[in-house]
matplotlib code that plots the C-alpha trace (Angstrom):
import matplotlib.pyplot as plt

x = [57.7, 56.1, 54.4, 50.7, 49.3, 45.6, 43.8, 43.1, 39.5, 38.4, 38.5, 35.9, 35.4, 38.0, 37.3, 34.9, 34.1, 30.7, 28.2, 27.3, 23.5, 22.0, 20.7, 17.5, 16.6, 16.9, 14.8, 12.1, 12.1, 12.1, 9.5, 7.4, 7.6, 6.6, 3.6, 2.7, 2.9, 1.0, -1.5, -1.9, -2.4, -4.9, -6.7, -7.0, -8.1, -10.7, -12.1, -12.3, -14.1, -16.4, -17.5, -18.0, -20.1, -22.1, -22.6, -24.1, -26.6, -30.4, -29.2, -27.1, -24.2, -20.9, -20.6, -17.8, -17.9, -19.9, -17.7, -18.5, -17.4, -17.7, -16.6, -17.3, -17.9, -21.0, -20.4, -18.5, -17.3, -15.7, -12.8, -14.1, -14.3, -13.5, -15.3, -13.8, -15.0, -11.6, -13.1, -16.2, -19.5, -21.3, -24.6, -22.9, -21.8, -24.7, -26.2, -23.9, -26.0, -24.9, -21.1, -20.9, -22.8, -22.3, -24.6, -24.1, -25.9, -25.9, -27.3, -27.2, -25.8, -28.5, -31.7, -33.8, -31.5, -32.3, -29.4, -28.7, -26.7, -26.2, -24.1, -23.6, -21.1, -18.0, -18.1, -21.7, -20.8, -17.6, -19.8, -22.4, -19.8, -17.7, -16.7, -18.3, -16.3, -16.2, -14.0, -13.0, -14.1, -11.1, -9.0, -9.2, -13.0, -13.0, -11.0, -12.4, -9.2, -10.8, -7.4, -8.6, -11.3, -11.4, -12.0, -14.9, -17.4, -20.4, -23.5, -24.8, -28.3, -30.3, -28.8, -32.4, -33.3, -30.5, -31.5, -28.2, -28.1, -28.0, -29.1, -29.9, -31.9, -32.8, -34.6, -34.2, -32.9, -30.8, -30.9, -29.8, -28.4, -27.8, -25.8, -25.1, -22.0, -22.2, -19.6, -18.1, -16.6, -18.7, -18.7, -20.3, -21.8, -23.1, -24.8, -27.3, -30.7, -31.1, -27.4, -26.4, -23.2, -21.6, -22.2, -21.9, -23.0, -22.4, -21.5, -21.4, -20.3, -21.0, -20.4, -21.5, -20.7, -22.0, -18.5, -17.1, -18.5, -16.9, -13.6, -13.7, -14.3, -11.4, -9.1, -10.1, -9.6, -6.1, -5.1, -6.0, -4.1, -1.0, -1.2, -1.6, 1.3, 3.5, 3.3, 4.5, 7.3, 8.3, 8.2, 10.2, 12.7, 13.1, 13.5, 16.1, 18.2, 17.8, 19.4, 22.1, 23.2, 22.9, 23.8, 25.1, 22.8, 21.4, 24.6, 25.4, 28.4, 28.5, 26.1, 27.2, 26.4, 29.3, 32.0, 30.4, 30.3, 34.1, 34.7, 32.8, 34.6, 31.3, 31.8, 31.5, 28.7, 25.3, 25.4, 24.0, 24.7, 22.1, 19.6, 19.6, 20.0, 23.6, 24.4, 28.1, 29.6, 33.2, 34.1, 36.6, 39.7, 39.9, 36.6, 36.1, 35.0, 32.5, 31.5, 28.4, 26.9, 26.5, 26.0, 22.2, 23.0, 25.6, 23.2, 20.2, 21.1, 20.9, 17.7, 16.0, 17.1, 15.9, 12.5, 12.1, 13.6, 11.3, 8.3, 9.4, 10.1, 6.8, 5.2, 7.5, 6.8, 3.0, 3.7, 6.1, 3.4, 0.9, 3.4, 4.2, 0.7, 0.0, 3.4, 5.2, 8.3, 9.8, 10.8, 14.6, 15.0, 12.6, 14.3, 17.8, 16.3, 14.9, 18.1, 19.9, 17.4, 18.1, 21.8, 21.8, 19.7, 22.1, 25.1, 23.5, 22.4, 25.9, 27.2, 24.6, 22.5, 22.0, 25.6, 28.0, 30.5, 32.4, 33.1, 33.4, 30.6, 28.3, 28.2, 25.2, 24.6, 22.4, 25.1, 27.8, 30.7, 34.0, 32.5, 32.7, 28.9, 27.2, 24.2, 22.8, 19.8, 19.9, 17.2, 14.9, 14.0, 10.4, 8.2, 4.9, 1.9, -0.4, 2.3, 2.5, -1.1, -0.2, 3.6, 3.9, 1.5, 0.1, 3.0, 5.3, 3.6, 6.0, 9.0, 7.3, 6.8, 10.4, 11.4, 9.0, 10.9, 14.3, 13.4, 10.7, 8.2, 6.1, 5.4, 9.0, 9.1, 6.2, 6.5, 9.9, 8.9, 8.0, 11.6, 13.8, 15.3, 18.7, 18.3, 17.9, 14.4, 15.7, 15.4, 11.8, 10.5, 10.1, 9.5, 12.2, 14.4, 17.0, 18.9, 19.0, 20.0, 23.0, 24.1, 23.9, 25.9, 28.6, 28.5, 29.1, 31.9, 33.5, 33.2, 35.2, 37.6, 37.9, 37.1, 34.1, 33.6, 33.9, 31.5, 28.9, 29.6, 28.9, 25.6, 24.4, 25.2, 23.3, 20.2, 20.5, 21.0, 17.7, 15.9, 17.0, 16.0, 12.6, 12.5, 13.5, 10.8, 8.1, 9.1, 8.1, 11.8, 12.1, 9.8, 12.3, 10.9, 13.6, 15.4, 15.0, 18.7, 20.9, 23.8, 26.5, 29.7, 30.6, 30.0, 27.3, 28.0, 29.1, 26.7, 26.7, 27.8, 24.6, 24.8, 23.4, 21.6, 23.9, 23.4, 21.9, 24.1, 27.9, 29.9, 30.5, 34.1, 37.0, 36.8, 38.6, 41.9, 43.6, 45.9, 42.8, 41.9, 38.8, 35.4, 33.6, 31.7, 33.7, 35.3, 39.1, 39.7, 40.9, 37.7, 38.3, 39.6, 36.5, 34.1, 30.8, 29.2, 25.9, 24.4, 21.3, 19.2]
y = [-2.4, 0.7, 0.9, 2.0, 3.8, 3.7, 7.0, 9.1, 9.7, 13.2, 15.4, 17.8, 21.2, 23.8, 26.1, 29.0, 32.0, 31.8, 34.6, 36.4, 36.3, 39.2, 37.9, 39.8, 37.4, 34.4, 36.3, 36.9, 33.3, 31.7, 34.2, 33.7, 29.9, 29.7, 32.1, 30.3, 26.7, 27.8, 29.5, 26.5, 24.2, 26.6, 27.0, 23.1, 22.7, 25.4, 23.7, 20.4, 22.1, 23.9, 20.7, 19.1, 22.0, 21.8, 17.9, 18.4, 21.0, 20.0, 18.5, 15.8, 14.0, 13.3, 9.5, 7.1, 3.6, 0.9, -1.5, -4.9, -5.5, -8.7, -10.1, -13.0, -10.7, -9.0, -5.5, -3.3, -0.2, 2.9, 4.8, 7.4, 11.0, 13.9, 17.1, 20.1, 23.7, 25.2, 26.7, 28.1, 26.8, 25.2, 26.8, 30.1, 29.1, 30.2, 27.3, 24.7, 22.0, 23.2, 23.1, 19.4, 16.3, 12.6, 9.9, 6.2, 3.6, 0.0, -3.0, -6.6, -9.1, -11.5, -9.8, -11.4, -9.9, -6.9, -4.5, -1.8, 1.4, 4.0, 7.0, 7.6, 9.1, 7.1, 6.5, 5.1, 2.7, 1.6, 0.8, -1.0, -3.2, -3.8, -7.6, -8.0, -9.3, -6.6, -5.5, -2.2, -1.1, -0.9, -3.1, -6.3, -6.3, -5.6, -8.8, -10.8, -11.4, -10.0, -9.4, -6.3, -8.2, -7.5, -10.6, -11.0, -13.5, -11.4, -11.4, -7.8, -6.7, -5.7, -2.3, -1.0, -1.3, 1.2, 4.8, 6.7, 6.8, 10.2, 8.9, 5.3, 3.2, -0.4, -3.0, -5.0, -3.6, -0.4, 1.5, 5.2, 7.3, 11.0, 12.8, 16.6, 18.1, 18.2, 18.8, 15.7, 12.3, 9.9, 6.5, 4.6, 1.1, -1.5, -4.7, -7.2, -5.8, -9.1, -8.7, -12.0, -12.7, -12.7, -9.4, -9.1, -5.8, -3.5, 0.0, 3.5, 6.7, 10.1, 13.8, 17.2, 20.8, 24.3, 25.4, 23.9, 26.6, 29.6, 27.7, 26.9, 30.6, 31.6, 28.9, 30.1, 33.8, 33.1, 30.8, 33.3, 36.1, 33.8, 33.0, 36.4, 37.7, 34.7, 33.7, 37.2, 37.2, 33.7, 34.6, 37.8, 36.1, 33.2, 35.6, 37.6, 34.5, 33.5, 36.7, 36.5, 33.1, 33.8, 37.4, 36.9, 34.3, 36.7, 36.6, 33.4, 31.6, 33.4, 31.4, 28.5, 26.1, 27.2, 26.3, 22.9, 22.4, 23.1, 20.8, 17.9, 18.3, 18.8, 22.2, 25.6, 28.2, 27.1, 24.1, 21.1, 17.5, 14.7, 16.4, 20.0, 18.8, 18.2, 16.2, 15.8, 13.8, 12.9, 10.1, 10.8, 8.7, 8.2, 7.8, 6.9, 3.4, 4.2, 7.8, 6.8, 5.3, 8.6, 10.9, 10.9, 12.9, 15.2, 16.1, 17.1, 20.8, 20.4, 18.5, 21.2, 23.8, 21.7, 21.1, 25.0, 25.2, 22.4, 24.1, 27.4, 25.4, 24.0, 27.5, 29.0, 26.0, 26.8, 30.3, 29.7, 27.3, 30.2, 32.5, 30.0, 29.4, 33.1, 34.1, 31.0, 31.8, 30.6, 33.6, 33.6, 34.5, 31.7, 29.3, 30.0, 29.5, 26.1, 25.0, 26.1, 23.9, 20.9, 21.6, 21.8, 18.6, 16.8, 17.9, 16.6, 13.4, 12.8, 13.3, 11.1, 8.2, 8.9, 8.1, 8.4, 9.5, 12.0, 12.8, 16.6, 18.4, 20.1, 23.9, 25.9, 27.7, 27.5, 28.5, 26.3, 25.8, 23.9, 20.5, 17.2, 17.2, 19.9, 20.2, 22.6, 23.0, 25.2, 27.9, 27.6, 30.6, 29.6, 26.9, 25.4, 27.0, 23.7, 21.2, 22.9, 21.5, 17.8, 17.1, 17.2, 14.3, 12.7, 12.8, 11.9, 8.7, 6.4, 7.9, 8.0, 4.3, 3.7, 6.1, 4.1, 0.9, 2.6, 4.2, 1.9, 4.7, 6.4, 9.2, 10.0, 10.6, 13.0, 16.8, 17.5, 18.7, 15.1, 13.9, 12.8, 15.9, 14.3, 14.6, 11.1, 10.0, 7.0, 7.6, 8.8, 5.4, 2.4, 0.1, -1.9, 0.4, -0.4, 2.7, 2.3, -1.3, -0.4, 2.4, 0.0, -2.5, 0.1, 1.1, -2.4, -2.9, 0.4, -0.5, -3.8, -2.9, 0.8, 1.1, 2.3, 0.1, 2.3, 0.3, 0.4, 4.2, 4.8, 2.8, 4.8, 7.9, 6.9, 6.1, 9.6, 11.3, 9.8, 10.9, 14.6, 14.6, 13.4, 16.0, 19.0, 17.9, 17.4, 20.8, 22.4, 23.5, 22.0, 20.8, 18.1, 14.7, 12.9, 10.0, 6.5, 6.2, 5.2, 7.5, 6.2, 7.7, 10.8, 13.2, 13.7, 11.9, 14.3, 15.0, 12.2, 9.4, 7.7, 4.2, 3.5, 0.5, -1.9, -2.3, -5.4, -7.9, -7.6, -4.6, -2.9, -2.4, -3.5, -2.8, 0.2, -0.6, 0.9, 3.0, 4.8, 6.6, 6.5, 6.2, 9.2, 10.8, 9.5, 11.9, 12.7, 13.3, 10.9, 8.9, 7.8, 4.3, 3.5, 3.6, 5.6, 6.3, 5.3, 1.8, 2.0, 4.2]
z = [-8.7, -7.7, -4.3, -4.2, -1.1, -0.3, -1.2, 2.0, 3.0, 2.7, 5.7, 6.9, 5.3, 6.3, 9.0, 8.2, 10.2, 12.0, 11.3, 14.5, 15.4, 17.2, 20.7, 20.2, 17.4, 19.8, 22.5, 19.9, 18.7, 22.2, 23.5, 20.5, 20.4, 24.2, 23.5, 20.4, 22.0, 25.0, 22.9, 20.6, 23.6, 25.2, 22.0, 21.4, 24.9, 24.5, 21.4, 23.1, 26.2, 24.0, 22.2, 25.7, 26.9, 23.6, 24.1, 27.6, 26.5, 27.5, 30.8, 28.9, 30.6, 29.1, 29.2, 28.8, 27.5, 29.0, 31.0, 32.6, 36.1, 38.2, 41.4, 43.7, 46.5, 47.9, 46.6, 44.1, 45.6, 43.9, 45.6, 47.9, 46.8, 49.2, 48.0, 49.6, 48.9, 50.0, 53.2, 51.4, 52.8, 49.9, 50.7, 50.0, 46.6, 44.1, 42.1, 43.7, 42.3, 38.8, 39.5, 38.8, 38.8, 38.1, 36.5, 37.0, 34.9, 36.0, 34.2, 35.7, 33.1, 34.3, 33.1, 36.0, 38.8, 40.4, 41.0, 43.4, 43.1, 45.7, 46.9, 50.7, 53.0, 53.3, 57.0, 56.8, 53.8, 55.8, 58.8, 56.5, 54.8, 57.8, 57.6, 54.3, 51.3, 48.6, 45.6, 44.5, 41.0, 38.5, 36.3, 38.4, 38.3, 34.6, 33.6, 36.3, 38.3, 41.5, 42.9, 44.9, 46.7, 50.5, 52.5, 54.9, 56.4, 57.1, 55.0, 54.6, 54.9, 51.8, 50.7, 49.9, 53.7, 54.6, 55.3, 54.9, 51.0, 49.6, 46.2, 45.0, 42.6, 42.4, 40.4, 37.0, 33.9, 33.7, 36.8, 36.8, 39.6, 39.3, 42.2, 42.3, 44.0, 47.7, 50.4, 52.2, 51.5, 49.4, 48.2, 45.4, 46.0, 43.4, 44.7, 44.1, 45.5, 47.5, 48.9, 47.1, 45.4, 42.8, 41.5, 37.8, 36.0, 33.1, 34.3, 32.6, 34.3, 33.1, 34.3, 33.6, 34.8, 34.0, 34.5, 31.2, 29.1, 30.9, 31.2, 27.5, 26.5, 28.9, 27.2, 23.6, 24.5, 26.2, 23.5, 20.7, 22.4, 22.7, 19.1, 18.0, 20.0, 19.8, 16.0, 14.7, 17.2, 16.2, 12.5, 12.8, 15.1, 12.7, 9.7, 11.6, 12.3, 8.9, 7.6, 10.2, 9.2, 5.4, 4.9, 1.4, 0.1, -2.7, -4.6, -6.4, -5.0, -1.7, 0.4, 2.6, 0.0, -2.2, 0.3, 0.8, -2.9, -3.3, -0.3, -1.7, -5.0, -7.0, -8.4, -7.0, -6.8, -6.1, -8.2, -6.3, -7.6, -7.9, -5.6, -4.3, -0.7, 0.3, 3.5, 4.4, 7.2, 7.9, 10.2, 12.9, 12.7, 16.6, 18.5, 22.2, 22.7, 25.6, 25.1, 23.1, 26.3, 27.7, 24.7, 25.3, 28.5, 27.1, 24.1, 26.4, 26.0, 22.3, 22.5, 24.5, 22.0, 19.1, 20.6, 20.5, 17.0, 15.6, 16.9, 15.3, 12.1, 11.9, 12.2, 9.6, 7.3, 7.5, 6.9, 3.9, 2.5, 2.6, 0.9, -1.8, -2.4, -3.4, -4.6, -5.8, -3.8, -0.4, 1.6, 1.6, 5.4, 6.5, 4.0, 5.6, 9.0, 8.0, 6.5, 9.9, 12.0, 9.6, 9.8, 13.6, 13.8, 11.4, 13.6, 16.6, 15.0, 13.7, 17.1, 18.8, 17.9, 14.2, 13.2, 16.3, 13.7, 15.8, 19.6, 18.9, 20.7, 18.2, 18.1, 19.2, 15.9, 12.9, 10.5, 9.0, 11.2, 11.5, 12.3, 10.6, 9.6, 7.6, 5.6, 3.0, 0.7, -2.6, -2.5, -5.3, -7.4, -7.9, -6.4, -7.8, -6.2, -6.6, -5.5, -2.0, -1.4, -1.9, -1.9, 1.8, 2.2, -0.9, -3.1, -0.4, 0.7, -1.4, 0.4, 3.8, 3.5, 2.8, 5.7, 7.8, 7.0, 7.5, 10.8, 12.3, 12.5, 9.7, 12.1, 12.2, 8.4, 8.5, 8.5, 9.9, 13.0, 14.1, 13.3, 16.2, 17.6, 17.4, 13.7, 12.4, 13.4, 15.3, 19.1, 18.8, 17.7, 19.9, 16.9, 15.1, 13.1, 10.5, 11.1, 14.8, 14.4, 12.1, 14.7, 17.4, 15.7, 14.8, 18.5, 19.7, 17.3, 18.4, 22.1, 21.6, 19.0, 19.0, 15.4, 13.2, 10.2, 7.1, 5.0, 7.9, 8.2, 4.5, 4.7, 7.7, 6.0, 3.0, 5.1, 6.8, 3.4, 2.2, 5.3, 4.9, 1.3, 2.1, 4.9, 2.8, 0.3, 3.0, 4.4, 1.0, 0.4, -3.1, -5.8, -7.2, -6.2, -4.0, -5.9, -4.6, -4.2, -1.4, -1.9, 0.5, 1.9, 3.6, 0.4, -2.1, -5.4, -8.2, -11.0, -13.5, -11.2, -10.9, -12.1, -15.6, -16.7, -18.3, -22.2, -23.5, -25.5, -25.7, -25.3, -28.6, -28.1, -26.0, -22.3, -20.9, -19.4, -16.3, -18.5, -20.1, -16.7, -14.7, -16.3, -17.3, -14.5, -11.7, -9.1, -9.8, -6.2, -3.3, -3.6, -7.2, -6.4, -4.4, -7.3, -7.3, -4.0, -5.1, -4.6, -6.5, -8.6]

ax = plt.figure().add_subplot(projection="3d")
ax.plot(x, y, z, "-o")
ax.set_aspect("equal")
plt.show()
């Protein structure tokens, strides 16, 4: 008898020289990202403030929702507000009454009950309500719990008889109080006009300020300056990094995809199997039992860098979409940068909580490197101009629903910038996640046995491979629709290994015996005995 040994699992790609990137590219990218991010935030804030300024034209107030408050005490009080001019006397400030103002509308739930609302200096309010049971306006008075009530046994005088109110109103129906900005410490009081209890009212608060318009203009100007300066710097930096990591991509067979294709046993050059996104991951034979408990801490530097890269990727994707719309081409340098960001994210995800497949710390580079995980996307010669408008949201909806089920968050499967920065769209979601559950199971098994189940690893790889295929499609990198397939295992399946539908009826001939060799389309490499790495079509 002849002894047969189990085929060895394929190892990681052979070491490859890492292209050198110029530090100036990174400086441009980081500075451009910071300016663009700040500019975008300021622009959004300016637009919101401009809308608020428009809404308060004609003396109108910006009002919130009407809320119902109740207490068994005699009074409802708001926390005191200390208005400090910073040492500048308020009378010396021009148009001080226009700086800010508040409006309070109060309606008694009982239409026959007269209600009182007033604003007064805090010391006077404190003296007036000394020993009186009262409650502070807030969550407790909204839900009726009344937990914030201050005990007291004294019955107060009618609030309308007091002379210290700076502004007040009382009566049935809706009562309205308007109070302009003044120096001092102020308190708001809501009571029944006859000083009875309980107090049960509907309360609406509004505010206005003539400063909103100038602040909005300043935010818009600053934000536009940040965008005008930051976006070009970001795009130039991303293009430079793309050229640095893929200097020979214009010649077939010389890009990083060629080495990956040869390693995966799927042919050389730029031929990509099944789908033009290749995701590789090779499980380490020896893994630490407990290191995964602190990998979230160890990976923080990568998460910080990826936050910058994903924002830059969002901007370059928008710019690339405009270029595709007019030229039908994805600029090669931006495309290489996008591939680099996905590659970096995949390595960090493979190290951390998307796979936990290695304990080797990920390299800080956008280029392919000597690491157990790698990713590549074939650059398309042409892209549809029309699809760029609909494929990233409308056509991708079926896949986004699947990704939502796999990761527990539909948002994680949207534009790639919203993916989990660890590369797998798992830790960003608080909902139930199939991928997160599988990784957790693998981690617990590893903790107690020191082993990572190969079948579990293959399934986790298949889910991540699906996510990155959808991500590349949403990021406008390919026009080919992602297949609804869970291609499992560390390497991509070779072209032609997709399972075919079984023929109906009996087989036309005798079944193939072992002596006839592997079935057509099956890899001839070390994975031949394991069968096709595809679980569905």
